[in-house]
Each structure stands twice: as structure tokens, then as C-alpha cells.
DSSP file (Angstrom, degrees, kcal/mol; ACC not computed):
  #  RESIDUE AA STRUCTURE BP1 BP2  ACC     N-H-->O    O-->H-N    N-H-->O    O-->H-N    TCO  KAPPA ALPHA  PHI   PSI    X-CA   Y-CA   Z-CA
    1    1 A M              0   0    0      0, 0.0     2,-0.3     0, 0.0   159,-0.0   0.000 360.0 360.0 360.0 134.0   -0.6   -0.9  -21.9
    2    2 A G        -     0   0    0      0, 0.0   159,-2.0     0, 0.0     2,-0.3  -0.698 360.0-160.1-102.0 158.4    2.1   -0.5  -19.3
    3    3 A T  E     +A  160   0A   0     -2,-0.3     2,-0.2   157,-0.2   157,-0.2  -0.996  19.2 151.2-139.3 145.7    3.7   -3.2  -17.2
    4    4 A G  E     -A  159   0A   0    155,-2.3   155,-2.1    -2,-0.3     2,-0.3  -0.684  31.7-115.3-143.9-160.4    5.7   -3.3  -13.9
    5    5 A R  E     -AB 158  93A   0     88,-2.0    88,-2.3   153,-0.3     2,-0.4  -0.979  16.9-106.3-149.2 162.6    6.2   -5.9  -11.3
    6    6 A V  E     + B   0  92A   0    151,-2.3   150,-2.6    -2,-0.3    86,-0.2  -0.745  31.2 172.7 -86.0 129.1    5.6   -6.8   -7.6
    7    7 A T  E     +     0   0A   0     84,-3.2     2,-0.3    -2,-0.4    85,-0.2   0.681  64.5  14.1-109.1 -26.3    8.8   -6.7   -5.5
    8    8 A Q  E     - B   0  91A   0     83,-1.3    83,-2.4   146,-0.1     2,-0.4  -0.993  56.5-160.0-148.1 151.1    7.4   -7.2   -2.0
    9    9 A L  E     + B   0  90A   0     13,-0.5    13,-2.2    -2,-0.3     2,-0.3  -0.999  16.5 175.3-132.7 136.8    4.2   -8.4   -0.3
   10   10 A H  E     +I   21   0B   0     79,-2.7     2,-0.3    -2,-0.4    11,-0.2  -0.994   9.8 178.2-141.4 146.4    3.2   -7.7    3.3
   11   11 A I  E     -I   20   0B   0      9,-1.8     9,-3.9    -2,-0.3    25,-0.1  -0.949  14.7-152.1-136.0 160.0    0.2   -8.3    5.6
   12   12 A A        -     0   0    0     -2,-0.3    25,-2.3     7,-0.2    26,-0.2  -0.986  10.5-148.8-131.7 123.9   -0.4   -7.5    9.3
   13   13 A P  S    S+     0   0    0      0, 0.0     2,-0.3     0, 0.0    27,-0.1   0.780  81.0  14.8 -63.3 -27.3   -2.8   -9.7   11.2
   14   14 A D  S >  S-     0   0    0      4,-0.2     3,-1.7    24,-0.0    23,-0.2  -0.966  96.2 -77.5-146.2 160.3   -3.9   -6.9   13.5
   15   15 A S  T 3  S+     0   0    0     27,-0.8    28,-0.1    -2,-0.3     0, 0.0  -0.335 115.3  10.4 -59.1 131.5   -3.8   -3.1   13.6
   16   16 A G  T 3  S+     0   0    0      1,-0.3    -1,-0.3    28,-0.1     3,-0.1   0.254  95.8 126.2  84.2 -13.4   -0.5   -1.8   14.8
   17   17 A E  S <  S-     0   0    0     -3,-1.7    -1,-0.3     1,-0.1     3,-0.1  -0.432  72.3 -89.2 -75.6 153.8    1.3   -5.2   14.5
   18   18 A P        -     0   0    0      0, 0.0    -4,-0.2     0, 0.0     2,-0.1  -0.293  46.7-104.3 -60.6 145.8    4.5   -5.4   12.4
   19   19 A M        -     0   0    0     65,-0.2     2,-0.5    -7,-0.1    -7,-0.2  -0.464  32.3-142.7 -69.3 142.9    4.0   -6.2    8.8
   20   20 A Q  E     -I   11   0B   0     -9,-3.9    -9,-1.8    -2,-0.1     2,-0.1  -0.941  13.1-126.6-112.3 126.9    4.9   -9.8    7.8
   21   21 A A  E     -I   10   0B   0     -2,-0.5     2,-0.3   -11,-0.2   -11,-0.2  -0.440  29.0-172.5 -71.2 143.4    6.6  -10.5    4.5
   22   22 A R        -     0   0    0    -13,-2.2   -13,-0.5    -2,-0.1     3,-0.1  -0.969  29.9-149.3-134.4 150.8    4.9  -13.1    2.2
   23   23 A E  S    S+     0   0    0     -2,-0.3   132,-2.3     1,-0.3     2,-0.3   0.801  90.4   9.8 -83.0 -34.7    5.9  -14.7   -1.0
   24   24 A T  E     -J  154   0C   0    130,-0.2     2,-0.3   -15,-0.1    -1,-0.3  -0.966  65.3-169.9-141.4 155.6    2.3  -15.1   -2.2
   25   25 A V  E     -J  153   0C   0    128,-2.6   128,-2.6    -2,-0.3     2,-0.7  -0.976  24.8-123.1-141.5 154.5   -1.1  -13.7   -1.0
   26   26 A D  E     -J  152   0C   0     -2,-0.3     8,-2.6     8,-0.3     2,-0.5  -0.904  22.9-154.9 -99.5 115.1   -4.7  -14.5   -1.9
   27   27 A A  E     -JK 151  33C   0    124,-2.1   124,-2.3    -2,-0.7     2,-0.5  -0.805  11.3-162.0 -89.5 126.7   -6.5  -11.3   -3.0
   28   28 A V  E >>  - K   0  32C   0      4,-3.3     4,-2.5    -2,-0.5     3,-2.3  -0.941  27.0-102.8-117.2 128.1  -10.3  -11.7   -2.4
   29   29 A A  T 34 S-     0   0    0     -2,-0.5   119,-0.2     1,-0.3    83,-0.1  -0.177 100.5  -4.6 -53.1 132.7  -12.8   -9.5   -4.2
   30   30 A E  T 34 S+     0   0    0    117,-2.5    -1,-0.3     1,-0.1   118,-0.1   0.581 130.5  66.8  58.9  14.8  -14.2   -6.7   -1.9
   31   31 A R  T <4 S-     0   0    0     -3,-2.3     2,-0.4     1,-0.2    10,-0.2   0.631  87.4-140.2-126.3 -39.4  -12.3   -8.1    1.1
   32   32 A G  E  <  -K   28   0C   0     -4,-2.5    -4,-3.3   115,-0.1     2,-0.6  -0.858  53.9  -6.5 112.3-147.9   -8.6   -7.7    0.5
   33   33 A L  E >  S-K   27   0C   0     28,-0.7     3,-2.5    -2,-0.4     6,-0.4  -0.785  73.1-113.5 -96.3 124.2   -5.7  -10.0    1.3
   34   34 A R  T 3  S+     0   0    0     -8,-2.6    -8,-0.3    -2,-0.6     3,-0.1  -0.302 103.5  21.4 -55.7 129.0   -6.5  -13.1    3.2
   35   35 A G  T 3  S+     0   0    0      1,-0.4    -1,-0.3   -22,-0.1     2,-0.2   0.263  96.5 120.2  95.4 -10.1   -4.8  -12.9    6.7
   36   36 A D  S <> S-     0   0    0     -3,-2.5     4,-1.5   -25,-0.1     3,-0.4  -0.531  74.5-115.5 -87.8 156.3   -4.5   -9.1    6.7
   37   37 A R  T  4>S+     0   0    0    -25,-2.3     5,-3.5     1,-0.2     6,-0.5   0.829 115.3  51.1 -58.4 -35.9   -6.1   -6.9    9.3
   38   38 A Y  T >45S+     0   0    0      4,-0.2     3,-0.6     3,-0.2    -1,-0.2   0.827 103.7  57.7 -75.1 -30.4   -8.4   -5.2    6.7
   39   39 A F  T 345S+     0   0    0     -6,-0.4    -1,-0.2    -3,-0.4    -2,-0.2   0.897 112.8  41.9 -60.0 -40.0   -9.6   -8.5    5.4
   40   40 A E  T 3<5S-     0   0    0     -4,-1.5    -1,-0.2   -27,-0.1    -2,-0.2   0.455 117.7-114.0 -88.3  -2.5  -10.7   -9.3    9.0
   41   41 A G  T < 5S+     0   0    0     -3,-0.6    -3,-0.2    -4,-0.3    -4,-0.1   0.757  86.5 113.3  76.6  24.5  -12.1   -5.8    9.6
   42   42 A R      < +     0   0    0     -5,-3.5   -27,-0.8    -6,-0.2    -4,-0.2   0.110  43.3 115.5-114.4  20.5   -9.5   -4.9   12.2
   43   43 A G        -     0   0    0     -6,-0.5     2,-0.6   -29,-0.1   -28,-0.0  -0.518  58.2-134.2 -91.6 159.9   -7.5   -2.2   10.4
   44   44 A L        -     0   0    0     -2,-0.2   -28,-0.1     2,-0.0     2,-0.1  -0.950  19.5-159.1-114.3 114.7   -7.2    1.4   11.3
   45   45 A W    >   -     0   0    0     -2,-0.6     2,-3.9     1,-0.1     3,-0.6  -0.236  52.2 -62.7 -84.2-178.0   -7.6    4.0    8.5
   46   46 A N  G >  S+     0   0    0      1,-0.3     3,-1.2     2,-0.1    76,-0.1   0.045  92.0 121.6 -64.0  35.2   -6.3    7.5    8.7
   47   47 A F  G 3  S+     0   0    0     -2,-3.9    -1,-0.3     1,-0.3     9,-0.0   0.727  72.3  54.8 -71.7 -20.5   -8.5    8.5   11.7
   48   48 A L  G <  S+     0   0    0     -3,-0.6    -1,-0.3    -4,-0.0    -2,-0.1   0.246  76.6 140.0 -95.9  12.9   -5.4    9.4   13.7
   49   49 A D    <   -     0   0    0     -3,-1.2    72,-0.1     1,-0.1     5,-0.1  -0.278  54.8-136.1 -58.2 140.4   -4.1   11.8   11.1
   50   50 A E  S    S+     0   0    0      1,-0.1    -1,-0.1     2,-0.0    71,-0.1   0.635  84.5  85.4 -75.9 -13.7   -2.6   14.9   12.7
   51   51 A D    >   -     0   0    0      1,-0.2     3,-1.4     4,-0.1    -2,-0.1  -0.794  59.5-167.8 -92.8 105.4   -4.3   17.2   10.2
   52   52 A P  T 3  S+     0   0    0      0, 0.0    -1,-0.2     0, 0.0    -2,-0.0   0.694  85.6  58.4 -67.6 -17.0   -7.8   18.0   11.5
   53   53 A N  T 3  S+     0   0    0      2,-0.1     2,-0.3     0, 0.0    -2,-0.0   0.561  82.8 103.6 -87.2  -9.0   -8.8   19.5    8.1
   54   54 A R  S <  S-     0   0    0     -3,-1.4     2,-0.1     1,-0.1    -5,-0.1  -0.547  75.6-119.6 -78.3 136.0   -8.0   16.4    6.1
   55   55 A E        -     0   0    0     -2,-0.3     2,-0.3     1,-0.1    -1,-0.1  -0.462  31.2-104.5 -72.4 145.2  -11.0   14.3    5.0
   56   56 A V        -     0   0    0     -2,-0.1     2,-0.1     1,-0.1    -1,-0.1  -0.534  43.4-122.4 -68.2 130.8  -11.2   10.8    6.2
   57   57 A Q        -     0   0    0     -2,-0.3     2,-0.2     1,-0.1    -1,-0.1  -0.420  22.4-101.6 -79.0 151.2  -10.2    8.5    3.4
   58   58 A E        -     0   0    0     -2,-0.1    -1,-0.1     1,-0.1    58,-0.1  -0.486  44.5-108.2 -67.3 135.7  -12.4    5.8    2.0
   59   59 A A        -     0   0    0     -2,-0.2     2,-0.3    -3,-0.1    -1,-0.1  -0.344  38.2-162.9 -66.3 146.7  -11.4    2.4    3.2
   60   60 A S        -     0   0    0      1,-0.1    86,-0.2    -3,-0.1     3,-0.1  -0.795  25.4-132.0-126.5 170.2   -9.7    0.1    0.7
   61   61 A D  S    S+     0   0    0     84,-1.9   -28,-0.7     1,-0.3     2,-0.3   0.763  88.8  15.0 -89.1 -29.4   -9.0   -3.6    0.4
   62   62 A I  E     -C  145   0A   0     83,-2.0    83,-2.5   -30,-0.2     2,-0.4  -0.997  64.8-147.6-152.1 143.0   -5.3   -3.4   -0.6
   63   63 A T  E     -C  144   0A   0     -2,-0.3    27,-2.4    81,-0.2    26,-0.5  -0.911  10.9-164.8-121.6 147.8   -2.6   -0.8   -0.6
   64   64 A F  E     -Cd 143  90A   0     79,-2.3    79,-1.9    -2,-0.4     2,-0.3  -0.896   5.5-175.1-126.4 152.6    0.4   -0.3   -2.9
   65   65 A I  E     - d   0  91A   0     25,-2.3    27,-2.6    -2,-0.3     2,-0.4  -0.986  27.3-116.9-144.9 148.6    3.6    1.7   -2.8
   66   66 A E  E  >  - d   0  92A   0     -2,-0.3     4,-1.6    74,-0.3     3,-0.3  -0.684   8.8-143.0 -86.3 134.4    6.4    2.2   -5.4
   67   67 A A  H  > S+     0   0    0     25,-3.5     4,-2.0    -2,-0.4    26,-0.1   0.848 105.7  58.6 -58.4 -34.9    9.9    1.0   -4.7
   68   68 A E  H  > S+     0   0    0     24,-0.4     4,-2.0     1,-0.2    -1,-0.2   0.851 102.2  52.2 -65.4 -35.0   11.0    4.1   -6.5
   69   69 A A  H  > S+     0   0    0     -3,-0.3     4,-2.3     2,-0.2    -1,-0.2   0.888 108.3  50.9 -68.6 -38.5    9.2    6.3   -4.0
   70   70 A L  H  X S+     0   0    0     -4,-1.6     4,-1.8     1,-0.2    -2,-0.2   0.888 110.4  49.4 -64.5 -38.8   10.9    4.5   -1.1
   71   71 A A  H  X S+     0   0    0     -4,-2.0     4,-2.4     2,-0.2    -2,-0.2   0.887 110.4  51.1 -66.1 -39.0   14.3    5.1   -2.8
   72   72 A A  H  X S+     0   0    0     -4,-2.0     4,-3.5     2,-0.2     5,-0.4   0.885 107.4  52.5 -67.5 -38.4   13.4    8.8   -3.2
   73   73 A V  H  X>S+     0   0    0     -4,-2.3     4,-2.2     2,-0.2     6,-1.3   0.905 111.0  48.2 -62.7 -40.5   12.5    9.1    0.5
   74   74 A E  H  X5S+     0   0    0     -4,-1.8     4,-1.0     4,-0.2    -2,-0.2   0.933 118.2  40.0 -63.7 -45.5   15.8    7.6    1.4
   75   75 A Q  H  <5S+     0   0    0     -4,-2.4    -2,-0.2     2,-0.2    -3,-0.2   0.936 123.9  36.6 -70.3 -46.6   17.7    9.9   -0.9
   76   76 A D  H  <5S+     0   0    0     -4,-3.5    -3,-0.2    -5,-0.2    -2,-0.2   0.874 134.1  20.3 -78.0 -39.0   15.7   13.1   -0.3
   77   77 A A  H  <5S-     0   0    0     -4,-2.2    -3,-0.2    -5,-0.4    -2,-0.2   0.486  95.8-121.7-112.3  -6.2   15.0   12.8    3.4
   78   78 A G     << +     0   0    0     -4,-1.0     2,-0.7    -5,-0.5    -4,-0.2   0.753  66.3 137.8  70.5  23.2   17.7   10.3    4.6
   79   79 A I        -     0   0    0     -6,-1.3     2,-0.6    -9,-0.1    -1,-0.2  -0.904  35.7-166.8-107.8 115.0   15.0    8.0    5.9
   80   80 A E        -     0   0    0     -2,-0.7     2,-0.5    -6,-0.1    -9,-0.1  -0.892  10.3-152.6-101.1 118.5   15.6    4.3    5.1
   81   81 A L        -     0   0    0     -2,-0.6     3,-0.1   -11,-0.2     5,-0.1  -0.771  12.3-130.3 -93.0 129.9   12.5    2.2    5.8
   82   82 A S    >   -     0   0    0     -2,-0.5     3,-2.3     1,-0.2     4,-0.4  -0.319  52.2 -66.1 -68.6 162.3   12.9   -1.4    6.7
   83   83 A M  T 3  S+     0   0    0      1,-0.3    -1,-0.2     2,-0.1   -64,-0.1  -0.265 123.3   4.9 -54.8 126.7   10.8   -3.9    4.7
   84   84 A G  T >  S+     0   0    0     -3,-0.1     3,-1.9     1,-0.1    -1,-0.3   0.293  92.4 116.0  84.3 -10.2    7.2   -3.4    5.5
   85   85 A A  T <   +     0   0    0     -3,-2.3    -2,-0.1     1,-0.3    43,-0.1   0.744  66.1  68.8 -64.3 -21.4    7.7   -0.4    7.7
   86   86 A H  T 3  S-     0   0    0     -4,-0.4    -1,-0.3     2,-0.1     3,-0.1   0.581 103.1-131.9 -73.9  -8.8    5.7    1.7    5.1
   87   87 A R    <   +     0   0    0     -3,-1.9     2,-0.3     1,-0.2    -2,-0.1   0.666  62.1 130.5  68.3  19.1    2.5   -0.3    6.2
   88   88 A R        -     0   0    0      1,-0.1    -1,-0.2   -77,-0.1   -24,-0.1  -0.753  55.3-140.8-102.3 153.0    1.5   -1.0    2.5
   89   89 A N  S    S+     0   0    0    -26,-0.5   -79,-2.7    -2,-0.3     2,-0.5   0.907  82.3  34.8 -77.8 -44.6    0.6   -4.4    1.2
   90   90 A V  E     -Bd   9  64A   0    -27,-2.4   -25,-2.3   -81,-0.2     2,-0.5  -0.952  61.9-160.7-124.6 123.2    2.2   -4.5   -2.2
   91   91 A T  E     -Bd   8  65A   0    -83,-2.4   -84,-3.2    -2,-0.5   -83,-1.3  -0.881  20.9-169.0-100.0 132.5    5.5   -2.8   -3.3
   92   92 A T  E     -Bd   6  66A   0    -27,-2.6   -25,-3.5    -2,-0.5     2,-0.4  -0.755  16.4-146.9-119.4 164.1    5.8   -2.4   -7.0
   93   93 A Q  E    S+B    5   0A   0    -88,-2.3   -88,-2.0    -2,-0.3    66,-0.2  -0.997  81.6   5.6-130.0 136.9    8.5   -1.4   -9.5
   94   94 A N  S    S+     0   0    0     -2,-0.4    -1,-0.1   -90,-0.2   -91,-0.1   0.820  93.8 124.6  62.2  34.3    8.0    0.6  -12.7
   95   95 A V        -     0   0    0    -90,-0.1     2,-1.9   -91,-0.1    -1,-0.2  -0.972  57.4-144.9-125.3 115.1    4.3    1.2  -11.9
   96   96 A P    >   +     0   0    0      0, 0.0     3,-1.6     0, 0.0     4,-0.3  -0.537  24.2 179.0 -78.6  81.6    3.1    4.8  -11.8
   97   97 A L  G >  S+     0   0    0     -2,-1.9     3,-2.1     1,-0.3     4,-0.2   0.825  71.6  62.5 -59.0 -37.6    0.6    4.3   -9.0
   98   98 A N  G >  S+     0   0    0      1,-0.3     3,-0.7     2,-0.2    -1,-0.3   0.805 101.8  54.6 -59.3 -27.4   -0.6    8.0   -8.8
   99   99 A H  G <  S+     0   0    0     -3,-1.6    -1,-0.3     1,-0.2    -2,-0.2   0.499  94.1  70.3 -83.6  -4.5   -1.9    7.5  -12.4
  100  100 A L  G X   +     0   0    0     -3,-2.1     3,-2.2    -4,-0.3    14,-0.7   0.394  62.4 124.0 -96.8   4.0   -4.0    4.5  -11.4
  101  101 A V  B <  S+e  114   0A   0     -3,-0.7    14,-0.2     1,-0.3     3,-0.1  -0.501  89.1   8.2 -61.7 125.7   -6.6    6.3   -9.4
  102  102 A G  T 3  S+     0   0    0     12,-2.1     2,-0.3     1,-0.3    -1,-0.3   0.489 111.3 114.5  79.2   3.2   -9.9    5.5  -11.0
  103  103 A Q    <   -     0   0    0     -3,-2.2    11,-2.5     2,-0.0     2,-0.4  -0.770  63.1-131.3-108.2 151.9   -8.3    2.9  -13.2
  104  104 A T  E     +F  113   0A   0     -2,-0.3     2,-0.3     9,-0.2     9,-0.2  -0.838  35.7 164.3 -97.0 137.8   -8.6   -0.9  -13.4
  105  105 A F  E     -F  112   0A   0      7,-2.7     7,-3.4    -2,-0.4     2,-0.4  -0.970  31.1-118.9-149.3 160.9   -5.4   -2.9  -13.4
  106  106 A T  E     -FG 111 160A   0     54,-2.7    54,-2.1    -2,-0.3     2,-0.4  -0.820  15.5-172.1-108.1 147.4   -4.2   -6.5  -12.9
  107  107 A V  E >  S-FG 110 159A   0      3,-2.6     3,-2.2    -2,-0.4     2,-0.3  -0.934  71.1 -48.3-133.9 107.1   -1.7   -7.7  -10.3
  108  108 A G  T 3  S-     0   0    0     50,-2.4    45,-0.2    -2,-0.4    52,-0.1  -0.524 123.4 -25.0  63.0-126.0   -0.8  -11.3  -10.9
  109  109 A D  T 3  S+     0   0    0     43,-2.2    -1,-0.3    -2,-0.3     2,-0.2   0.455 121.6  94.0 -96.3  -2.6   -4.2  -13.0  -11.4
  110  110 A A  E <   -F  107   0A   0     -3,-2.2    -3,-2.6    42,-0.4     2,-0.5  -0.605  64.5-143.5 -90.9 151.1   -6.1  -10.4   -9.4
  111  111 A I  E     -FH 106 149A   0     38,-2.0    37,-2.6    -5,-0.2    38,-1.9  -0.968  24.4-179.5-113.0 129.7   -7.9   -7.4  -10.9
  112  112 A C  E     -FH 105 147A   0     -7,-3.4    -7,-2.7    -2,-0.5     2,-0.4  -0.804  19.8-145.7-123.9 163.6   -7.9   -4.2   -8.8
  113  113 A E  E     -FH 104 146A   0     33,-2.2    33,-2.2    -2,-0.3    -9,-0.2  -0.997  23.9-122.5-130.8 128.6   -9.2   -0.7   -9.1
  114  114 A G  E     +eH 101 145A   0    -11,-2.5   -12,-2.1   -14,-0.7    31,-0.3  -0.500  28.2 178.4 -68.5 131.8   -7.4    2.3   -7.8
  115  115 A I  E     -     0   0A   0     29,-3.2     2,-0.3     1,-0.4    30,-0.2   0.865  56.1 -38.6 -98.7 -54.9   -9.6    4.3   -5.3
  116  116 A Q  E    S- H   0 144A   0     28,-1.2    28,-3.1   -15,-0.1    -1,-0.4  -0.973  71.4 -68.2-165.6 166.5   -7.3    7.2   -4.2
  117  117 A L  E     - H   0 143A   0     -2,-0.3     2,-1.2    26,-0.2    26,-0.3  -0.414  42.7-131.2 -65.3 143.9   -3.8    8.2   -3.3
  118  118 A C        -     0   0    0     24,-2.2    -1,-0.1   -54,-0.2    25,-0.1  -0.677  32.0-166.7 -98.7  78.2   -2.7    6.5    0.0
  119  119 A E        -     0   0    0     -2,-1.2    19,-0.1     1,-0.1   -73,-0.1  -0.315  26.8 -97.9 -67.3 149.7   -1.3    9.6    1.6
  120  120 A P        -     0   0    0      0, 0.0     2,-0.3     0, 0.0    -1,-0.1  -0.251  39.2-154.2 -67.1 155.1    0.8    9.1    4.7
  121  121 A C     >  -     0   0    0     -3,-0.1     4,-1.8   -72,-0.1     3,-0.2  -0.893  28.2-114.7-129.3 160.4   -0.7    9.5    8.2
  122  122 A G  H  > S+     0   0    0     -2,-0.3     4,-2.3     1,-0.2     5,-0.1   0.800 113.6  62.0 -62.3 -29.0    0.6   10.4   11.6
  123  123 A Y  H  > S+     0   0    0      2,-0.2     4,-2.0     1,-0.2    -1,-0.2   0.936 104.1  46.9 -63.1 -47.2   -0.2    6.8   12.8
  124  124 A M  H  > S+     0   0    0      1,-0.2     4,-2.2     2,-0.2     5,-0.2   0.931 112.0  51.1 -60.2 -45.2    2.2    5.3   10.3
  125  125 A Q  H  X>S+     0   0    0     -4,-1.8     4,-3.0     1,-0.2     5,-0.7   0.892 108.9  51.5 -59.5 -40.9    4.9    7.8   11.4
  126  126 A S  H  <5S+     0   0    0     -4,-2.3    -1,-0.2     1,-0.2    -2,-0.2   0.861 110.5  48.4 -66.9 -34.9    4.3    7.0   15.1
  127  127 A L  H  <5S+     0   0    0     -4,-2.0    -1,-0.2     1,-0.2    -2,-0.2   0.879 117.3  41.3 -71.0 -36.8    4.7    3.2   14.4
  128  128 A V  H  <5S-     0   0    0     -4,-2.2    -2,-0.2    -5,-0.2    -1,-0.2   0.852  96.3-144.0 -78.3 -36.4    7.9    3.7   12.4
  129  129 A G  T  <5 +     0   0    0     -4,-3.0     2,-0.6    -5,-0.2    -3,-0.2   0.731  50.9 135.4  79.4  22.5    9.3    6.4   14.7
  130  130 A E    > < -     0   0    0     -5,-0.7     3,-1.8   -51,-0.0     4,-0.3  -0.907  51.7-135.9-108.6 110.5   11.0    8.5   12.0
  131  131 A E  T 3  S+     0   0    0     -2,-0.6    -5,-0.0     1,-0.3     0, 0.0  -0.408  90.8  20.0 -60.3 133.4   10.4   12.2   12.3
  132  132 A G  T 3> S+     0   0    0     -2,-0.1     4,-2.1     3,-0.0    -1,-0.3   0.415  85.6 119.8  88.4  -1.5    9.6   13.7    9.0
  133  133 A L  H <> S+     0   0    0     -3,-1.8     4,-1.5     1,-0.2     5,-0.1   0.933  73.1  51.9 -64.4 -45.4    8.4   10.5    7.4
  134  134 A S  H  4 S+     0   0    0     -4,-0.3     4,-0.5     1,-0.2     3,-0.5   0.929 111.9  46.6 -57.7 -45.3    4.9   11.7    6.7
  135  135 A N  H >4 S+     0   0    0      1,-0.2     3,-1.0     2,-0.2    -1,-0.2   0.883 109.5  54.7 -63.8 -37.7    6.1   14.8    5.0
  136  136 A A  H 3< S+     0   0    0     -4,-2.1    -1,-0.2     1,-0.2    -2,-0.2   0.770 110.5  46.7 -67.4 -25.1    8.7   12.8    2.9
  137  137 A L  T >< S+     0   0    0     -4,-1.5     3,-2.4    -3,-0.5     4,-0.4   0.411  76.4 132.4 -98.9   1.0    5.9   10.5    1.6
  138  138 A V  T <  S-     0   0    0     -3,-1.0   -19,-0.1    -4,-0.5    -3,-0.0  -0.340  86.5  -0.1 -58.4 130.7    3.3   13.2    0.6
  139  139 A H  T 3  S+     0   0    0      1,-0.1    -1,-0.3   -19,-0.1   -41,-0.1   0.490 132.2  63.9  64.3   8.0    2.0   12.4   -2.9
  140  140 A R    <   +     0   0    0     -3,-2.4   -74,-0.3   -22,-0.1    -2,-0.2   0.042  64.6 106.9-139.8  26.3    4.3    9.4   -3.1
  141  141 A G  S    S-     0   0    0     -4,-0.4     2,-0.3     1,-0.3    -3,-0.1   0.468  82.9-112.6 -86.6  -2.4    2.7    7.3   -0.3
  142  142 A G        -     0   0    0     -5,-0.1   -24,-2.2   -77,-0.1     2,-0.4  -0.735  35.6 -55.4 115.0-159.0    1.1    4.9   -2.6
  143  143 A L  E     -CH  64 117A   0    -79,-1.9   -79,-2.3   -26,-0.3     2,-0.5  -0.994  26.2-145.0-136.4 132.4   -2.4    3.8   -3.8
  144  144 A D  E     +CH  63 116A   0    -28,-3.1   -29,-3.2    -2,-0.4   -28,-1.2  -0.835  36.2 169.0 -89.3 134.1   -5.5    2.6   -2.0
  145  145 A A  E     -CH  62 114A   0    -83,-2.5   -83,-2.0    -2,-0.5   -84,-1.9  -0.912  29.9-131.7-141.1 166.8   -7.3    0.1   -4.2
  146  146 A T  E     - H   0 113A   0    -33,-2.2   -33,-2.2    -2,-0.3     2,-0.7  -0.937  26.1-118.3-119.3 147.6  -10.1   -2.5   -4.1
  147  147 A V  E     + H   0 112A   0     -2,-0.4  -117,-2.5  -119,-0.3   -35,-0.3  -0.770  31.2 176.3 -86.1 117.2   -9.9   -6.0   -5.3
  148  148 A V  E    S+     0   0A   0    -37,-2.6     2,-0.4    -2,-0.7   -36,-0.2   0.846  71.8  23.6 -89.1 -40.8  -12.5   -6.4   -8.1
  149  149 A E  E    S- H   0 111A   0    -38,-1.9   -38,-2.0  -121,-0.1    -1,-0.3  -0.997  86.9-119.8-131.6 129.8  -11.7  -10.0   -9.1
  150  150 A S        +     0   0    0     -2,-0.4  -122,-0.2   -40,-0.2  -124,-0.0  -0.204  48.0 129.6 -65.5 152.9  -10.0  -12.5   -6.8
  151  151 A G  E     -J   27   0C   0   -124,-2.3  -124,-2.1   -41,-0.1   -41,-0.2  -0.847  54.8 -80.6 170.8 159.9   -6.7  -14.2   -7.5
  152  152 A P  E     -J   26   0C   0      0, 0.0   -43,-2.2     0, 0.0   -42,-0.4  -0.436  34.2-159.4 -74.1 150.3   -3.3  -15.0   -6.1
  153  153 A I  E     +J   25   0C   0   -128,-2.6  -128,-2.6   -45,-0.2     2,-0.3  -0.998  13.4 179.9-128.6 134.2   -0.5  -12.4   -6.1
  154  154 A A  E >   -J   24   0C   0     -2,-0.4     3,-2.1  -130,-0.2  -148,-0.3  -0.919  38.6 -85.2-132.2 157.3    3.1  -13.4   -5.8
  155  155 A I  T 3  S+     0   0    0   -132,-2.3  -148,-0.2    -2,-0.3     3,-0.1  -0.384 117.3  24.4 -58.4 139.9    6.5  -11.6   -5.8
  156  156 A D  T 3  S+     0   0    0   -150,-2.6    -1,-0.3     1,-0.3  -149,-0.1   0.379  89.4 142.6  77.1   1.0    7.7  -11.0   -9.3
  157  157 A D    <   -     0   0    0     -3,-2.1  -151,-2.3     1,-0.1    -1,-0.3  -0.340  55.9-106.1 -63.2 154.0    4.2  -11.1  -10.7
  158  158 A E  E     -A    5   0A   0   -153,-0.2   -50,-2.4    -3,-0.1     2,-0.5  -0.596  21.7-150.9 -82.3 141.9    3.4   -8.6  -13.5
  159  159 A V  E     -AG   4 107A   0   -155,-2.1  -155,-2.3    -2,-0.3     2,-0.4  -0.972  20.5-172.7-109.0 127.4    1.3   -5.5  -12.8
  160  160 A R  E      AG   3 106A   0    -54,-2.1   -54,-2.7    -2,-0.5  -157,-0.2  -0.975 360.0 360.0-127.8 135.5   -0.5   -4.5  -16.0
  161  161 A W              0   0    0   -159,-2.0  -158,-0.1    -2,-0.4   -57,-0.1   0.314 360.0 360.0-139.9 360.0   -2.6   -1.3  -16.7
């Protein structure tokens, strides 16, 4: 069993609105994070992606990104993302998110299941305004997941898989 931790939590009440940092969030099974745009059914999935050959991704309840991936984007591409600019809900440390596709894992008291990689989209890049951001995040843009069992998630909570 591996372990990591939650370093940041974010929600956005509506599509396109800035992400808001939180200390704790309520993860609700098959709904997502209470107060987030996807919980309310107001989120925009990768429909605005600039690649017309890319398949539309399956919607998820909750999204994750690795703190290590954000550091790599800064080092490799010179792009420093402010907190929440990546548009993901949960930032983790020491969690190999790409390996959790199809796996069940716990985050705090919630149980989640990885659905697919959360590849970057043109919409995120347009909101952030950083040329090259989508390319810099390819294969390290995080994980789309669903909440299988409800529970609170807080900063510094353990992630176990």
C-alpha cells in the first residue's frame, strides 16, 4: 500500500469562475465536492479542446493533480501556476496519479476510483492565459475520479492506495 497526502483543495462555484481554496471539502458519492460546479452540474468538460480528433472524456466527480507535476511544469516550461490555476480540485504530494486509473483509493475519509487521466484542455489554457501550458501538462495533468463513498477531505489528509 502506498501513501501520500493532500496539499491543496479547490472548488469553483460555476464554470469559468476562479478556483477557491478550501481547508476542507465534503466529497459526496457520485456527485463530487459540495459547492463545486460539477456537484451542481454546471461544469464544462473538455468540449472546447482544440484537438478535433480527441475523444470527449467521461465526466468525473473530482479531479486531482500532483504537486510534483506542477513543479516540473515550472522547471521544464517556465510556467508557474498560481494556486488553483490548474483547475483541479485536489493537489497531492507523493501520489502517482497516472497509476490510479481503474484503481480504488482513499482520500481522507472518502473513497474514490480513478477513471482516466485528466489531460489538459484548451479551455484551461485560455483561462490561465499561459501559452504552452496544455503541452507542458500532457500526461501529467492529473486524474479524473469518481467519489465511491462519501466523506470529508482536508489539507494534510492521507491518500492511500
